[in-house]
N, C-alpha and C positions, 0 to 999 in steps of 0.2 A: 688424733681425735678431734672432731669438729667442735667448735665453740658455739653453743646455741645462741642465736640472736635474741635480743629483747626488743620490746616496743621502742625503747630509746634508740637502739641501733637502727631500727627502721626509719625513725625520724632523722637520725644523723645521715643515713644514706640519702634521704630526700634532700637534705641541705647541701650535701656534697655532689649531688647529681649522679650518684651510683645507682644503677638500675637494680631493683630487687627481682629475683627470679624465683617463682614458685610453681609447683606442679600439683595436680589433683590425682591422688591415688588412694588405695584402700587396703593394703596388706603389708605385712612385715617384710616380705621378700623385696618388693619394689621400693619400699621405704628405705631399706638398707642401701639399695643402689643409689637412690637419690641423695642420701647422706654422704655416701662415699664420693659422689660426683661433686659435692659442694653446694647443693641446693639451699637457698636461703630459707625457704618456707615450704611446708606441705599443707595442702588443704585435703582433709578426708571428707570428700564431697558426697552429697546425696545422689550424684550421678552413679553411685554404686548400684542403684536400683536398675539402671539400664545396662551398665557394663558387666556387672557380676551376676545379677539376678534375672536379666532378660526382660524386665518390664518395659513397656513402651515409653515411660516417663519416670519422673522422680517421686511422684505423689505417694505411691505405696510404701515408701521407705519409712520405717518406724524409729523411734528413739533407741530401742534395744539394738536394732541392727546398726544404727549409726555409732552407738557407743562401742559395740563389739569391734567394728572395723577401726575406729579411732584407737582403741587399745592395741590392736595389732600393729598399726602404724607407729605408735609410740614405742612399742617393743623393738621394731625394726629400725627406728631412727630416734634414739633417745636424746640426741644432741641437735635436733633440728626443730625450729619453731613450728608448732603444730596448731592448725586451726580446725575446730570442729564445726561441721555444717549442720545447722538446726534444720531438721526435716519438716516437711509440710505437716501442719497441725500441732507442732510442738510449741508454737508461740502465737498462734492466731486467736485463741479463745480469750486469753487475759494476760495482763502483765505478770500476774502471779505464776501462771503456767510457764511463761517465758523464762522467768528467773529460776524456777524449779528445774526446768530442763537444761538451762545453761549450766546450772550448778552440777548437774549430773555429768556433763562433759568434763568439767574441771575436776571433780572429785573422783570419777571412775576411770577417766581416760588421760588425765594429766595433760590436758591441752593448755596452750598458752593464750588462746583467744577463741571466740566463737564467731560465726558468720550467720547472718540472716538476711533474707530477701525483702525488698520493699523500701519505700521512702516515707512519704507523709503518713501513709496508713499504718506504719508500724513504729513511728517515732516514739510513742509512749512505751512500747516494749523495749526499745533500745535504751531509753532513759532509765527504765527500771533495772535492766541488767547491769548497766554502767554504775548505777547507784549501789548495786550489790557488790561492787568491787571487781567486776570482770571487764576484760577488753573485748570490744565489739568491732567487727568488720562489717560495714554496710555492703549491700549488693543491690544495684539498681540497673535499669536498662532492660535487657532481655533477661527476665527472671524465670528460669525453667519451671519452678513450682506453679507459676501463673500462666504457663504457655497456652493452656486451653483458652483462657480468657483473652489472650493476645492473638488467637487464631493460629497458633503453632509456634515453632521455633523461628521467629522472624526478627530481623534487625529492628531496633526501636529508635525514635528520635530523628527520623529522616525528613521531617518537616519542621518549620519554625515553631508551630504550636506544640508538636510532640517534643521538640527539644526543650521548650520552656518547661514542660512537665518534668522532664528528667532533671533539669537544673533545680527546680523546686524540690524534687525528691532529694537531690544531693545536699541542698542547704538544710533540709529537715533532718537528714541523717547526721550531718555534722553538728547541728544545734542540739540534737538529742544526746550527743556525747560519744558517738562512734569515733574510734581512734584512726581508722583507715577506711577507705572506700574502694570497692570494686565496681567497675563499669563493664558491662558485657553487651556485645552486639550493638554498638552505637557508632555513628560516623565519627571519624577522628576529630572533625571540627567541634563537635559537641563535647567530646571528652576533653579537648584542649581548653575549652571555656571553663569546664568544671575544675580541671587541673590548675588553671590559672587563678581561679576564685578561692579554692579551699586551701587552708594551711596544713591540712593533714595529708598523708600519703594517699595518692590516687593511683590505683592499679587498673590494668586493662586486660580483658580477654575478648579479642575481636573489637577493640576500641582504638586501634591505631597506636602510634609510637609516642605521642605526646603524653606520657604518663611517668610515674615513678617506678614502674616495673611491669612485668608481664606474667600471665598465668596461662598454662595449657593443661589439658587432661593428658595424663600419661598414655591413656588409651589412644588418643589422637596422635600425639607427638611420636609415639613408638610404634605406631601402626598395628595396634592390637584389636581395634574395634572396626569391623567391616560393614556394619549396618548403615552408618551415616558418618560423614566427615564434614565438619563445618567449613565454610569458606575461609575462615580466619586461621585454621589450623595448618601447621606445617609438619610433615612427616619426616622425622629425623632418622628413622630406621623402620624395618618392616618385620616386626615380630610375628605377625599373623602368617606372612608368607614363609618365614623360616620355620615356624612351628608346624604348619601344615605339611611342608616338605619333610621335616623330620619325622612326623607321624607316618607319612606315606612310606618313607624308607624303613621305618621300624616294622610296619605291617608286611612289607615285601620280604624283609630278611627273615622274619619269623615263619612266614608261609613257605619260604624256599629253603628253610633249614640252615640259614646262615647265622642265626643268632639263637641261643648264646654260643659263643666260641669257648675254647678251653680257658681263655683269660678271664671269662666271666663266671667261672664255676669254682665251687669249693671242693677241696680234696678230702676224701675220707682217710683219716690217719690210723684207724684201728685195723684189726685183722679181718680181711675180707671173708675168710672161712667162717669166722664167728658171726659176721653179719649175715651170711647165707643161712646159718643155723637159726639165728633169730627170726629171719624172714619165714623160714619153714615152720617154726613154732607158732608164730603169729598167724600164719596162713591157716594152720590147722585149727586154731582157736576161732578164727573168723568163720570157718565153715560150720563149726558147732553152734 
């Protein structure tokens, strides 16, 4: 049985140079695979809106949807560090709202931390959640909830001025009390500066190798999502291809009478003559 990491373990890994590996997924089935494989952490991300529900982005995801999927992940991976992803609108209105919704993750889904997007603009929300006794992961750079304002899912921090804004966000997140930071879709050089500057674990998704660990969506890493694959994602297997072929084989076998075979059928153990009599009786009743 896996031993669940704690926030202290994550800091110890940073000190020793051991890379932390986490994956974004949304259900008990794949969570159980991740735990069996030895994944350090799981993020139940708001990308569930795109991968599971078919939305064009993450904005439509609600707290109720997020909680339900985090509960499923926890059931599938009871011994893996779990991070709940605060959806759009759950922390933007006020610090009070932010704390209330973070508490829902802790109380209803048994998460070990929550993650929210933004830097300077949400520092007060981070501070309030931390003061309420919860662990916060910051998330800056390419922040999907704000992708419309950014002009789409585009890399951030590619100029000196843009990089300065990311570093300012990183400092704000740290000073507000976040225990870890995720950088997404930024040049490796920018991530390296943040990693060197901050004493907390700094993780990357599309931010290069100069980090304390890496994150990928299971949908990208396992070849499940065909609509879009980010530049930074590596496909470790092709579930979509295997699943499509399996479904095609199933359709073919059923239509050609090759399935089910005798090995897929249950045997009747009673008297067949009595079964025939029952059928005749019921057939007569049905006609009446």
